[in-house]
ZANUMI-623029 format. One record per residue: residue number from 1; residue in one letter; x, y, z of N, C-alpha, C, O, CB in turn. Coordinates in steps of 0.001 Angstrom, whole numbers, plus 500000, padded with zeros to 6 digits. Glycine has a CB too. Layout:
N
nr, rest, n_c1, n_c2, n_c3, ca_c1, ca_c2, ca_c3, c_c1, c_c2, c_c3, o_c1, o_c2, o_c3, cb_c1, cb_c2, cb_c3
NUM, a, X, Y, Z, X, Y, Z, X, Y, Z, X, Y, Z, X, Y, Z
...
# end
This chain:
134
nr, rest, n_c1, n_c2, n_c3, ca_c1, ca_c2, ca_c3, c_c1, c_c2, c_c3, o_c1, o_c2, o_c3, cb_c1, cb_c2, cb_c3
1, m, 476928, 489687, 777980, 477064, 489221, 779057, 475507, 488975, 779587, 475143, 489154, 780749, 477972, 490109, 779825
2, n, 474826, 488613, 778702, 473343, 488260, 779202, 473641, 486814, 779598, 472963, 486308, 780492, 471998, 488413, 777961
3, d, 474413, 486253, 779117, 474695, 484914, 779177, 475936, 484642, 780271, 477028, 485142, 780000, 475028, 484437, 777695
4, m, 475820, 484014, 781261, 476871, 484126, 782312, 478259, 483296, 781855, 479321, 483312, 782478, 476238, 483506, 783755
5, s, 478053, 482745, 780915, 479155, 481922, 780223, 480049, 483216, 779491, 481279, 483181, 779529, 478425, 480645, 778968
6, d, 479414, 484206, 778911, 480128, 485164, 778191, 480900, 485925, 778649, 480600, 486615, 779623, 479541, 485812, 777648
7, t, 482202, 485992, 778002, 483125, 486974, 778669, 483100, 488244, 778044, 482553, 488298, 776943, 484514, 486520, 778690
8, i, 483643, 489405, 778583, 483830, 490529, 777683, 484525, 490234, 776443, 484058, 490712, 775409, 484529, 491557, 778330
9, y, 485620, 489482, 776389, 486526, 489218, 775134, 485618, 488731, 773980, 485677, 489225, 772854, 487710, 488059, 775441
10, d, 484623, 487552, 774389, 483803, 486808, 773695, 482871, 487831, 773282, 482752, 487894, 772058, 483248, 485652, 774417
11, g, 482014, 488840, 774095, 481185, 489483, 773897, 481418, 490795, 772710, 480628, 491339, 771938, 480882, 489739, 775146
12, i, 482906, 491000, 772985, 483171, 492278, 771925, 483547, 491625, 770415, 483511, 492332, 769408, 484645, 493355, 772521
13, g, 483918, 490179, 770368, 484622, 489821, 769153, 485741, 489415, 769166, 486330, 489231, 768101, 484706, 490635, 768389
14, g, 486369, 489154, 770438, 487631, 488358, 770717, 488659, 489327, 770049, 488435, 490493, 769724, 487640, 486723, 770048
15, l, 489973, 488547, 769885, 491128, 489221, 769662, 491114, 490273, 768485, 491931, 491194, 768512, 492119, 488241, 769458
16, e, 490379, 490182, 767649, 490365, 491209, 766467, 489868, 492534, 766826, 490254, 493542, 766233, 489499, 490731, 765314
17, t, 488822, 492565, 768004, 488484, 493766, 768359, 489420, 494110, 769216, 489836, 495244, 768980, 487258, 493901, 768819
18, i, 489973, 493548, 770203, 491215, 493987, 771074, 492168, 494569, 770383, 492574, 495677, 770735, 491878, 492940, 771765
19, k, 492703, 493906, 769250, 493586, 494751, 768140, 493140, 495809, 767725, 494001, 496688, 767734, 493849, 494157, 766970
20, k, 492009, 496184, 767298, 491406, 497413, 766809, 491578, 498497, 768132, 491900, 499685, 768086, 489715, 497110, 766319
21, l, 491282, 497746, 769194, 491049, 498868, 770543, 492474, 499278, 771124, 492644, 500266, 771838, 490087, 498084, 771983
22, v, 493312, 498541, 770794, 494918, 498900, 770968, 495222, 499795, 770352, 495696, 500829, 770825, 495885, 498013, 770626
23, e, 495007, 499571, 769150, 495561, 500239, 767679, 495166, 501712, 767953, 495965, 502645, 768027, 494722, 499573, 766067
24, a, 493873, 501787, 768089, 493123, 503124, 768393, 493533, 503887, 769521, 493606, 505116, 769506, 491733, 502906, 768609
25, f, 493854, 503021, 770700, 494388, 503783, 771903, 495682, 504283, 771756, 495951, 505382, 772240, 494408, 502992, 773085
26, y, 496473, 503669, 771190, 497995, 503908, 771117, 498217, 505171, 769938, 499208, 505891, 770062, 498850, 502326, 770623
27, v, 497405, 505368, 768977, 497261, 506385, 768212, 497197, 507683, 769131, 498043, 508563, 768980, 496092, 506157, 767352
28, r, 496169, 507801, 770102, 496122, 508729, 770951, 497303, 508820, 771967, 497694, 509955, 772241, 494952, 508593, 771526
29, v, 497773, 508001, 772420, 498760, 507988, 773484, 499860, 508682, 772785, 500235, 509706, 773356, 499151, 506521, 774060
30, a, 500458, 508384, 771711, 501459, 508938, 771059, 501360, 510464, 770718, 502330, 511187, 770490, 501612, 508190, 769950
31, q, 499902, 510891, 770715, 499699, 512287, 770686, 499498, 513165, 771849, 499524, 514395, 771908, 498731, 512463, 769982
32, h, 499258, 512126, 772926, 498824, 512994, 774211, 500110, 513741, 774887, 501107, 513066, 775145, 498100, 511950, 775415
33, p, 500080, 515058, 775156, 501260, 515592, 775866, 501584, 515114, 777176, 502657, 515480, 777657, 501148, 516920, 775991
34, d, 500802, 514321, 777863, 500971, 513940, 779158, 501587, 512412, 779058, 502494, 511943, 779745, 499560, 514076, 779962
35, l, 500906, 511829, 778105, 501237, 510501, 778228, 502395, 510214, 777265, 503071, 509232, 777573, 500035, 509632, 777978
36, a, 502733, 510840, 776225, 503694, 510609, 775233, 505068, 510317, 775903, 505749, 509335, 775606, 503757, 511805, 774287
37, p, 505452, 511334, 776918, 506807, 511390, 777524, 507145, 510017, 778227, 508300, 509679, 778486, 506885, 512600, 778583
38, i, 506294, 509440, 778443, 506443, 508116, 779489, 506459, 506973, 778764, 506895, 505948, 779288, 505263, 507909, 780561
39, f, 505945, 506968, 777330, 505975, 505726, 776524, 507142, 505867, 775362, 507586, 506923, 774911, 504453, 505472, 775848
40, p, 507450, 504765, 775065, 508768, 504794, 774065, 508113, 505320, 772664, 506907, 505370, 772422, 509586, 503069, 773839
41, e, 509068, 505663, 771887, 508840, 506316, 770741, 508204, 505284, 769803, 507181, 505554, 769174, 510099, 506945, 770217
42, d, 508882, 503983, 769708, 508390, 503103, 768789, 507165, 502280, 769918, 507503, 501746, 770975, 509793, 502069, 768047
43, l, 505916, 502329, 769471, 505005, 501728, 770237, 504623, 500400, 769816, 503614, 499859, 770270, 503954, 502499, 770330
44, t, 505355, 499870, 768999, 505058, 498327, 768569, 504855, 497364, 769267, 503853, 496651, 769213, 505868, 497799, 767963
45, e, 506004, 497209, 770170, 506232, 496160, 771275, 505194, 496508, 772528, 504766, 495529, 773139, 507913, 496213, 771815
46, t, 504835, 497591, 772879, 503989, 497986, 774062, 502720, 497842, 773543, 501823, 497633, 774360, 504215, 499418, 774653
47, a, 502380, 497920, 772143, 500963, 497578, 771809, 500887, 496150, 771949, 499961, 495681, 772611, 500506, 498025, 770380
48, r, 501796, 495347, 771377, 501643, 493823, 771338, 501301, 493411, 772604, 500264, 492761, 772733, 502877, 493060, 770899
49, k, 502137, 493730, 773786, 501860, 493457, 775150, 500466, 493946, 775493, 499812, 493122, 776131, 502901, 494089, 776040
50, q, 499902, 495008, 775242, 498812, 495302, 775652, 497764, 494657, 775142, 496821, 494276, 775835, 498693, 496393, 775572
51, t, 497865, 494462, 773707, 496873, 492977, 773391, 496712, 491960, 773941, 495615, 491488, 774239, 497059, 492335, 772465
52, q, 498188, 491290, 774236, 498337, 490146, 775067, 497557, 490280, 776227, 496656, 489455, 776374, 499682, 489902, 775421
53, f, 497783, 491536, 777465, 497215, 491484, 778593, 495626, 491866, 778472, 494849, 491447, 779330, 497999, 492333, 779473
54, l, 495194, 492625, 777448, 493749, 492793, 777457, 492774, 491690, 777165, 491660, 491437, 777624, 493479, 493735, 776597
55, s, 493570, 491078, 776212, 492869, 489638, 775847, 492527, 489093, 777166, 491348, 489067, 777519, 493880, 488503, 774990
56, q, 493704, 488544, 778112, 493372, 487790, 778975, 492523, 488516, 780123, 491658, 487846, 780687, 494512, 487174, 779359
57, f, 492735, 489943, 780525, 492093, 490890, 781412, 490626, 490588, 781089, 489857, 490417, 782034, 492544, 492471, 781169
58, f, 490181, 490509, 779845, 488812, 490511, 779524, 488086, 489177, 779132, 486993, 489109, 778571, 488677, 491411, 778490
59, g, 488975, 487998, 779570, 488248, 486904, 779738, 488791, 485943, 778552, 488295, 484820, 778459, 486691, 487252, 779720
60, g, 489784, 486349, 777656, 490423, 485651, 776496, 491468, 484761, 776843, 491713, 484418, 777999, 490963, 486570, 775557
61, p, 491945, 484471, 776058, 493248, 483499, 776340, 494278, 484150, 776979, 494461, 485360, 776846, 493899, 482910, 775078
62, p, 495037, 483364, 777733, 496220, 483959, 778700, 497360, 484365, 778008, 498435, 484044, 778514, 496743, 482958, 779740
63, l, 497373, 484976, 777000, 498378, 485402, 776020, 499695, 486129, 776755, 500841, 485810, 776440, 497640, 486433, 774968
64, y, 499407, 487129, 777758, 500352, 487739, 778429, 501034, 486862, 779196, 502220, 486636, 778953, 499904, 488716, 779122
65, i, 500400, 486270, 780189, 501080, 485267, 781242, 501773, 484099, 780251, 502856, 483693, 780674, 499795, 484511, 782432
66, q, 501410, 483634, 779275, 502114, 482393, 778446, 503678, 482939, 778066, 504744, 482350, 778243, 501131, 481993, 776825
67, e, 503427, 484274, 777481, 504825, 484741, 777302, 505676, 485360, 778357, 506862, 485072, 778516, 504807, 485620, 776357
68, h, 504966, 486284, 779117, 505776, 487090, 779921, 505585, 486513, 781733, 506243, 487001, 782651, 505218, 488805, 779581
69, g, 504914, 485794, 781845, 504493, 485668, 783117, 503773, 486336, 783829, 503299, 487292, 783216, 505190, 485594, 783670
70, h, 503327, 486235, 785348, 502428, 487224, 785828, 502292, 488813, 785473, 503378, 489390, 785416, 502641, 487150, 787047
71, p, 501415, 489422, 785284, 501529, 490680, 784747, 502129, 491746, 785739, 502779, 492665, 785241, 500208, 491072, 784276
72, m, 501956, 491693, 787162, 502761, 492424, 788033, 502545, 493918, 787731, 503453, 494712, 787980, 504222, 491999, 787898
73, l, 501349, 494342, 787189, 501088, 495785, 786851, 501686, 496802, 787756, 502358, 497687, 787228, 499656, 496035, 786826
74, r, 501545, 496798, 788957, 501897, 497768, 789720, 503733, 498103, 789612, 504260, 499182, 789340, 501314, 497300, 791181
75, a, 504407, 496794, 789924, 505592, 496581, 789775, 506148, 497158, 788494, 507153, 497868, 788462, 505755, 495312, 789915
76, r, 505392, 496789, 787382, 505986, 497001, 785875, 505853, 498632, 785721, 506639, 499332, 785082, 504983, 496070, 784520
77, h, 504747, 499074, 786406, 504711, 500717, 786169, 505477, 501630, 787162, 505500, 502849, 786996, 503200, 501242, 786250
78, l, 506084, 501039, 788166, 506501, 502007, 789195, 507811, 502808, 788800, 508166, 503724, 789543, 506733, 501243, 790537
79, p, 508649, 502464, 787504, 509577, 503438, 787058, 508936, 504484, 786531, 509623, 505490, 786354, 510476, 502975, 786160
80, f, 507551, 504532, 786164, 506927, 505679, 785475, 506248, 506371, 786510, 505617, 505836, 787422, 505969, 505308, 784322
81, e, 506465, 508015, 786261, 505337, 508870, 787301, 504146, 508689, 786914, 503824, 509322, 785908, 505423, 510429, 787388
82, i, 503213, 507887, 787486, 501948, 507982, 787128, 501014, 508795, 787999, 500626, 508248, 789032, 501516, 506760, 787001
83, t, 500640, 509894, 787760, 500019, 510980, 788601, 498413, 511038, 788018, 497994, 510660, 786924, 500932, 512563, 788398
84, p, 497736, 511601, 789061, 496245, 511396, 788714, 495818, 512261, 787328, 494698, 512270, 786819, 495288, 511930, 790069
85, t, 496868, 512897, 786915, 496868, 513636, 785285, 496970, 512731, 784457, 496205, 512685, 783494, 498030, 514643, 784851
86, r, 497955, 511803, 784660, 498339, 510783, 783463, 497324, 509821, 783809, 496950, 509223, 782799, 499984, 510093, 783415
87, r, 496716, 509435, 784900, 495806, 508163, 784794, 494556, 508699, 784391, 493702, 507881, 784050, 495634, 507288, 786162
88, d, 494214, 510161, 784353, 492773, 510521, 783796, 493156, 510709, 782310, 492151, 510765, 781601, 491998, 511997, 784522
89, a, 494173, 510808, 781722, 494576, 510934, 780217, 494605, 509704, 779612, 494276, 509589, 778431, 495912, 511555, 779980
90, w, 494955, 508779, 780269, 495075, 507170, 780012, 493666, 506923, 779948, 493302, 506436, 778877, 495882, 506175, 781240
91, l, 492829, 507113, 780750, 491494, 506736, 780816, 490592, 507352, 779739, 489561, 506840, 779304, 491010, 507062, 782113
92, h, 491109, 508477, 779387, 490246, 509338, 778435, 490591, 508716, 777028, 489695, 508374, 776256, 490621, 511061, 778514
93, c, 491970, 508583, 776722, 492320, 507893, 775474, 491803, 506470, 775444, 491605, 506083, 774292, 493822, 507887, 775279
94, m, 491523, 505563, 776408, 491143, 504402, 776423, 489662, 504400, 776175, 489154, 503502, 775503, 491560, 503813, 777568
95, i, 488950, 505377, 776694, 487622, 505319, 776388, 487149, 505937, 774887, 486132, 505559, 774304, 486963, 506027, 777519
96, e, 487969, 506835, 774438, 487652, 507347, 773213, 488066, 506078, 772021, 487612, 505963, 770883, 488510, 508840, 773050
97, a, 488973, 505294, 772649, 489306, 504244, 771736, 488262, 503258, 771947, 487883, 502717, 770909, 490713, 503666, 771934
98, i, 487787, 502942, 772850, 486435, 501946, 773021, 485374, 502518, 772116, 484685, 501714, 771486, 485773, 501889, 774674
99, d, 485137, 503940, 771961, 483991, 504182, 771413, 484510, 504389, 769914, 483622, 504597, 769087, 483203, 505373, 772124
100, e, 485638, 504365, 769524, 486004, 504383, 768002, 485869, 502864, 767447, 485621, 502642, 766262, 487638, 504975, 767760
101, t, 486053, 501845, 768404, 486129, 500592, 768090, 484570, 499989, 768148, 484355, 498815, 767845, 487168, 499923, 769046
102, d, 483495, 500902, 768565, 482264, 500899, 768498, 482023, 499570, 769526, 481344, 498620, 769137, 481748, 500869, 766950
103, i, 482509, 499586, 770584, 482164, 498451, 771629, 480692, 498951, 772261, 480540, 500133, 772568, 483487, 498307, 772956
104, q, 479705, 498047, 772419, 478476, 498394, 772993, 478159, 497934, 774344, 478716, 496999, 774919, 477521, 497978, 772194
105, e, 477124, 498742, 774849, 476883, 497971, 776060, 476269, 496571, 775895, 475772, 496161, 774846, 476017, 498746, 776917
106, p, 476356, 495890, 777035, 476791, 496046, 778329, 478458, 496122, 778375, 478988, 496621, 779368, 476189, 494849, 779173
107, y, 479121, 495707, 777478, 480684, 495525, 777460, 481482, 496806, 777635, 482494, 496967, 778317, 481146, 494897, 776103
108, r, 480817, 497699, 776874, 481495, 499196, 777071, 481704, 499472, 778640, 482791, 499650, 779191, 480430, 500494, 776407
109, n, 480576, 499471, 779177, 480573, 500039, 780706, 481295, 499016, 781586, 481946, 499452, 782535, 478980, 500269, 781335
110, a, 481247, 497799, 781381, 481813, 496779, 781971, 483414, 497086, 782053, 484124, 497112, 783059, 481423, 495509, 781208
111, m, 483770, 497313, 780678, 485468, 497163, 780241, 485896, 498735, 781060, 486897, 498907, 781756, 485872, 497146, 777956
112, i, 485015, 499591, 780797, 485732, 501236, 781495, 485495, 500998, 782923, 486241, 501754, 783546, 484800, 502993, 780992
113, e, 484845, 500339, 783655, 485048, 499764, 785130, 485853, 499155, 785385, 486344, 499389, 786490, 484289, 499105, 785633
114, r, 486366, 498228, 784702, 487395, 497476, 785102, 488745, 498321, 784851, 489626, 498269, 785710, 487336, 496127, 784365
115, l, 488932, 499128, 783648, 490159, 499834, 783151, 490459, 500968, 784378, 491561, 501331, 784789, 489860, 500587, 781517
116, t, 489148, 501399, 784819, 489302, 502507, 785952, 489993, 502102, 787018, 490880, 502805, 787502, 488061, 502995, 786502
117, m, 489671, 500962, 787486, 489985, 500353, 788539, 491412, 499915, 788528, 492088, 499962, 789555, 489119, 499367, 788718
118, t, 491809, 499559, 787574, 493258, 499048, 787207, 493939, 500635, 787169, 494987, 500722, 787809, 493363, 498014, 785475
119, a, 493519, 501760, 786570, 494131, 502864, 786224, 494452, 503209, 787603, 495626, 503287, 787966, 493347, 503861, 785366
120, n, 493368, 503441, 788477, 493491, 503933, 789939, 494393, 503273, 790740, 494884, 503886, 791687, 492281, 503858, 790643
121, h, 494778, 501825, 790469, 495649, 500998, 791200, 497182, 501369, 790642, 498071, 501002, 791411, 495203, 499389, 790990
122, m, 497589, 501979, 789532, 498525, 502101, 788751, 499227, 503474, 789448, 500415, 503548, 789762, 498002, 502127, 787233
123, m, 498397, 504355, 789587, 498811, 505865, 790298, 500065, 505621, 791212, 499988, 504679, 792000, 497463, 506556, 791370
124, n, 500869, 506148, 791193, 502022, 505918, 792102, 503042, 507327, 792438, 504181, 507312, 792905, 502916, 504711, 791354
125, t, 502330, 508352, 792086, 503002, 509701, 792173, 501884, 510690, 792493, 500870, 510747, 791797, 503787, 510115, 790782
126, p, 502093, 511497, 793597, 501047, 512645, 793776, 501392, 513549, 792447, 502357, 513445, 791689, 501250, 513582, 795378
127, e, 500179, 514564, 792408, 500363, 515366, 791243, 501106, 516405, 791529, 501467, 516986, 790505, 499227, 515795, 790661
128, d, 501551, 516964, 792681, 502500, 518060, 793139, 503415, 517248, 794348, 503140, 516950, 795510, 501556, 519546, 793780
129, r, 504558, 517050, 793558, 505534, 516184, 794550, 506060, 517180, 795613, 506742, 516650, 796490, 506916, 515454, 793708
130, k, 505887, 518457, 795704, 506744, 519296, 796483, 506212, 519026, 797958, 505054, 518940, 798366, 506676, 520896, 796002
131, g, 507310, 518930, 798565, 507253, 518595, 799878, 506943, 517100, 800364, 506824, 516784, 801548, 506339, 519433, 800371
132, e, 506837, 516283, 799345, 506348, 514986, 799264, 507716, 513916, 799439, 508617, 514122, 798626, 505514, 514842, 797784
133, s, 507915, 512903, 800340, 508770, 512020, 800170, 508501, 510799, 799595, 507439, 510411, 800082, 509225, 511865, 801131
134, l, 509001, 509852, 798662, 508540, 508874, 798262, 509310, 507705, 798575, 508927, 506596, 798205, 508314, 509045, 797113
# end
């Protein structure tokens, strides 16, 4: 990102790095007690869509939009109870995957910042729903 024409996608190595990141991420999700219950048992299609989304999210080709249309992230995630605990777990798994994939600065920090904003936006359920009306 020293060159303003660089994207995160290009800076980290493109699609191959995104694929490695997504693979490392979903290994963690499948084992995480707070996340596994809201994900399908077979994560193949979920990982494929995540690869498409992250490619365009980080400045690569618009693979997700080409196949699925606008991401509408919040709407697509509304059926799932995304609490602060789940948001934190998701981010923790993603940061570990970024580190395992050996993504270096300044891209590492830029990715975490963008993913944190998105994760915050996805929250749709308070931690303790007692007395809450949705």
